[in-house]
N, C-alpha and C positions, 0 to 999 in steps of 0.2 A: 504493500501500500506504499501512495503518495504520502509527502509530507500533508500534503494541502488537503485531496479527497478520492477515493478512491472512485471506481465509476460505479460498481457493482458491489456492495455486502451481503451477503447472505446469510441468513440466523438458520443452522440446522443443516445436516447433514447425511437426513436418510436421502431415500431414493428420488424422491421429489427435489429435493435440494438440492443434489449432486445432477441431477439430469438438467435443472435451469443452470448451474453453472458450468454445464460442457457445453450448451447452446452458444451462453453468453460468450464465454471465453473463445468459441471456436469463431463469432464475430468479430474477435480480436478487441473486447473491452479485458478494462481488469477487473478481476475478478478475485473475492478475498470470501470466503465461508468459515463460518464461525461456530467452534463446537464445544456443546457443554463437558462432553465424555473426554476420557483420553484417548481414545480412540473413532474415527469416523462412521459413520453410516447409520448412526439413531437405530430404527428398526429393523436395521439389513448388518448386522455384526455375529461375527463367530467368533468366539472367548474361549480360554479354555475353562472347562469346567473344576468346580472344587464345591464340594458338598461338607460340611462339618464330620462325616465319617472316608473321605474321598477326596485324598489331596490333588495339587494340580500333576503334580508327576505321575498318576496313575495316565498322561499322556489321551485324555479325553477332549473335547469340543464339544462345545454348546451354542446355539443358533438364539441369541440371549430373547431375540420379539418372533419376526416372523420364522418359517422353517420350510416351505413348501410354496414357491412363489406360482401360483400356478396364472397369475396374467403376464407374466414375465414377457415367453415366447412369443404370441399374437401381438405385447405391445408394440404399437405403431414405432416409438423410440426405440425398443431395443431392439425391434426386427433389421431397423438403418444401425443402430450403434453396433449390433453382430458381438454378442459376447460370446461365439463361440471363434471367431477371430482373435480373442482378446485372452484366447485361453481357460475359458468359464464352459467346463464340461455338465451340459442339464443333462440329470439320470434319468429316463422316463420309464415307472414302472407299470408292470405288466395290468397291475391293477392300478387306477385315478385312485379309487376312496371306497373305503367298503361300509358299512354298519350292519354290527352285528347284533343278533335276536336272540332270546331266553333259547335256553334246547338245543344247541349249538350250531344255532340256523343263522345266515346274515345274507345282506344284500348285498351285491357285487358290483360295482362297476368299472369292468374289463375298460383300458380303452379302446380295444377291440367292439364298435359298437353290434356288429353283430353274434359275438360271442356273451356280450348281457342279455343281449336279447333272446339268445338261449336257453339262456340260466334262469333268466324271466318265467319261461313257460307264456301261462295263462294271458299273463301281464305283456309278453313279448312284442305280440304288435301294438299293443298300446303305448308301450317306451320309444318306438321307433316313428309311429309315426308324430310324436312330440319330439322327439330329441332327432330326429334324423334328417330333417329338413336344418337344424340348427348345426349340427355339426357339416351338412355338408358347405355352411354357410359359416364354419366358424372364425376366421378370418375379419367377416364381414361383422360379425356378431360383436366382436372385439371392438371393432371401427368404432362402431354408434354405442357400446358401452362405456367407452373411454374417450367420448367427444367431451367437448367443453358443454355440452346441452347447450348452446348456444349457435352452431355453425352447422353445416351438411361434412360428415367424415369424407377425408379423401379414400376417392376406390371407386369401380364401376357402378355406374348408375342403377343398372338393372337389376348387380347382386347387390345391392345394397339394399335396395326396392322389398327385393323377396325375404333376405335377412331381415329388415324389420318387419316385416308383416309375419313371420315364420318366428321372432323374439314376440309381437303382440299376444300374437294366437297364443302362443306357448306361455306365457305371462298371464293371459286373462282367463285361461284353463283351470293352474296353481291358484292362483286369489282366490278363486270360487269353489272350486272345489275337496282341492286338495286333497284328491285322491279317496273321500269318501266316499264316490261316486263313480270317478275314473277308473277307479286301480284295486283289481280285486282281491293283491298281494300282500300282506303285509312289508313283505320285501322291494318291492315297489314305492309302496308308500314311505316304508323308514330312508329309501336311499335319499328320494325325493326331497324330505325333510331334512334330511340331516346337511342339504345345501342349501336348504334356506335358511337352518339355524346357523351360518355365517353371519347373518345381519345381526345378532346377540340383542334380536327382540321379540315380542308379545309374535306368535304365530296364531291365525297366517295373517298376512299384508301383501299388497301390490310390491312392494321392495322385497320380500322375502323373496315373492316370485320371481320378479324379477332376478334377483340372485341367482335363484334354481337354473334357471333359463341359460344366465350365462356361464356359470360355471359347468352346468349340463355339458352345455354344446363343448365347451375345453378340457372338459375329461373324455371325449370322446373323439378328438381332437389328433391330427398325428402329434401333435409336440405332450399331450396327456396334460397332467398334474405335474409336475419334474421337482425332482431335489438337486440340488447342487451339489457337484465330487467336493471334498473337503470341507462343507460348509455353505449357507447363502452369502455369507460376508467374503466371499470372491466375487459376487458381483459389484457390492461396494470398490475394494481393491481395483477392476475393470476401472470403473467410473473414473476413482482418484486418479489414476494413470493418467488420463485420456486428460484431465481435468490440469493435471501440473505439466503435460506437455503442451498446453497450447497457454502458458505461463498464470494458469489460479492456482492458488494456493489456499491450505485449511488450517489454521490453528486450532489445536484440540484445548483441550480445558480451558477453556473462555465460558464460562454461561454468560447467556445474556438476559438479566431477570429487569430489568430497569432499561430505560432510555437512555442512561450516565452508560451504560455497557455498550451502545452501540456506537461504534466509529463512524465521523461524519465519509459521506458517499452521495454521489448524485442519482442512484438508487437504493433503496432494501427492499431485498426479498425475506418473507417469513417463511420457511418450513419446518411451522411449529402448529399446535391445536390453535382452532380459534380464540378457544377460552385463555391463553397464554399469551398470544400474541396481541389480546387485548390488553396486554397491563404494560407494553410498549411507548402504546399511544394515547391522546389525548383525545377529549370528547369532541363532537357526539361516536367518534369514530371505536370507541372504547367502547361504550355499551351495545352499536351494532352487533359487533363479534360475542360479547357476551350472552346476545340473545339465540344463539347456539345452543340446541339443551345436549347435553351429555347423551353419550348413546350406553350400551351394556360396558360391564367393566371382565376383567380376566387376571383370574389368579392363576401365575406359571409355576409348574412342575417339571424341576428337571432331574429326569431318576439317572441314577446309575444300577445297572442291571448285569448281573453273571451270565444272562442269556438271552435267546429272542423272549418276547413277549407272549406266552402261550396261549393264542385266542385257541377258544373252543373249535370255533370254524376255521381249517389248516389256510383257507385262500386267502384271508385275511394277513396272513406273514406275504404276501406279493403287493399288497397294499402302500401306495406312499402317506396316505392319510386314514386315519380310522375316526371315523364318528362314534364315540362310544353313547349314544344316548336311549337306547330302546326303540321302540316302538313309535310312530305317530302321535298317539295320545300321550306317551311319555316325554317326550320333547315339547309339546304341547305345553304342558302341567308345569317342566321344568321351566320355559321361556316367560311363564306367565308370570312366575313366583320373583324371577328376576327382573321383568318390568317394572312390579310394582313394589320393587327393594327388597323383595327379600330373598334368604338363598334356599335354594332347592336339596329336596334329599336326597334326589339324586339327576344330580346336575349334568348339562351337556356337557363332554370331557373330547377334545383334540386329540389325536396320538400319534407321534408318529415313529419309528424307530428305523434311522437311518441307515445304519450298520447293516441292516436287512439287503442294500443295494449299493451301500458304498463300503465296503473294506476297510478303507483309511480313516473311517468314524473309530474302529476299533478301538480302544487302550491297551494297557497291559493287563495280559491275564485274561483276555476276552472281554475286559469288562467293554462296559455300549452304555452312549447318553439314549434314553427316550425321553423325548420333548411332549409335553403336552401343556394346554390349555383350558382350564375349567371358567366356563359363565358366573359369573357372578355379577351380584349389583356396584355400580360404580364408586369406588372409593370405600367399597368391604377391606378389613383389615380382618377378615378372619383366613386363616390359614382351612383352606379345605381341604388337605391330604387324605384324614380318614372317609369323606363322600368318595373323592377320586378312589380311591382303594379298592371300598365296597363296590362301585362301578365296576371297576379292571377286572378283580375275581367273578363278578359274576358273567363276566363273557370269556375272559383269560382266568383259568383258572388256576392255582399257583402261582400268579402274579407275584403278591406279597413275598415267598419262599424264593426269590430272586432277586429282590431289592437288596439292592450294597448300600445305597445312599439315597440321599433325596435334597433338592436344595427349594425352597421354597421364596417364590414371592408375592406376595396377596395385591391387592389389584389398589391398595392406598399406597404400596411402595415401586410401584412399575414406575412412575416420573422419576425417580431414583437413579434407572437404567436409561429414561428415552423421555426429555420434557417432554418433548410430545404427545405424553401419553398420561395425561393428568385424571386421575382416580381409577388408571386403567380403561381408560377412553381408550381400545388399541384402533377404534374405526374414524379417530376423530370427529365426534359427534356423531348423533341419532342419525339412525340410519331408516328412513318412509320415503318416499316414493316422493312430497313433498322435500324432502329435505336433501333428495341428490339433485335438486335442477336448485332449489332456495339455497345453496351453499355455500358462503353460511349464511347469507341473506340474499332475500330476493331484489336481486338490482340487475341492471343486464350485463355488468362485468362483475362475477363473484369476487377477480383476484385481485383489484386494485380497491386498497380498500383506505387510504388515507392518500393525501399529497406526496410523492413518491417515494410510496410504501405499499406492495404487493403481497397480496398471501398463494403460497404456492404448495399449499398442504394437502392431508385427505382433508382438512374442513373445506375443501372446496372443491368442484369437479373436475375429474369423476369420480371421488373419492376413494374408499380403501383400495386398499391393492398395492402389490409391489409390481407397479408401472412407470413409475416413471412422468406419465401424462399429464398430472397436476402442474409438476417444473415447468413442460413443455408448453403448457398453455399460458400459462406466467409470463415466461421468457420470450414466448412471439409479440406479447402485448407490450412486455418493455422493451422491445429491441425497435417495435414501431412506433412506439407514441414516447419515449424517451431519450432514442437516441437516433430518427429517423429510416431505421433498416427495413425493408420490408420483406426483405426472405433469410430464412435461418441456412446456415452453412451444412453442408452433408456433412453426416455425422458416422458417416462409415471409417473405420482405421485408415491412415492412409501414412 
């Protein structure tokens, strides 16, 4: 940064902040990124795993926040950025996600649509009718879902129109019926319910149905729901390398809590939750950002196991992600409890056992990290390990016998690891159909939040996920309005 003022200062080095930084640095601007933690990445970091029972010398790594970047392969930003060419290897499990049920049964969403249809039996043709068109236009569905919700995404007009039609039909159907009349098997109902529950909100809803349509399309696409060899932090490494190559820099251990912590710049971009960004602004801008309601929270549990999760249904071992939640009725009850500010006796739990697909994640003596999120009310201080383990024992008998250690991060402490997650809200605010558009507020431009200040986090469209597109949408506006640059530079390696 010069002695006077930089072109751009970005607060937060999550995937959106780094995507914006890459775009702006490639345009020839002087870019500085400020990160409060000692390592960059925000919600996309991989760090050594130590628990009260297991030391770092065990050689284990944990994905601190996100673990499965389902949105990354079809993100327009990452597609052009070309992660593979930068040494980031995405591993595509044979099973995108699964949902265990009592009695050793499970819904299994294979990356192969035909195989999923065959396994679902009487519901197979309904599954194909619903998700087949979405899968055929998965890239266009992603482009629509990851747009700024104010302009037509780039792509072939006819394919975009067909994708929009399929997306609309699927969302309307799922929001209305939720399998009560459309599906005949609990396996199909639970598979749809599991992807819908990613909203951490009461079910059913239009937003949950749209999420199910989007994630369902990605699950059966060529890329599926991948994980990253060596941990999701490899994505951050690639972004940081590119930023530094074009003259940008990152300053870690630099928390920004008040306006006094901000160095001067022509433009500031904030890659943090709207509620956090509000504290850096004066009125009336502060009050506007505070209006975005918090979403549900998560309690993070990083387990160390001596062996693979012993799922009662062996096919779940092939899955990159397992939704441990039971039946659709179980999920509805659990998410209703969380939405009402109460802890569910049987919470919805997301589980990933990366060493099943990536041997580099194994530690000394064959120890392995197992990543879990449990849905809890925002701001919860509760350690929900007992409830989580009851759920896991329910569908993976013998799980407790394999536990060597566990690191628990309650929702109330998530912001200590990533300031963009106040109260454990990992989605950047409430996920509803209205709030996916009016995010953070109902304005024509959701990114410009004050003179010379832009928000570029999950609190803006397109919302949650590891896609970088909120950063790209904000950066486009900064280039055009603040610097008179109408086109962004190519993003591919060169």
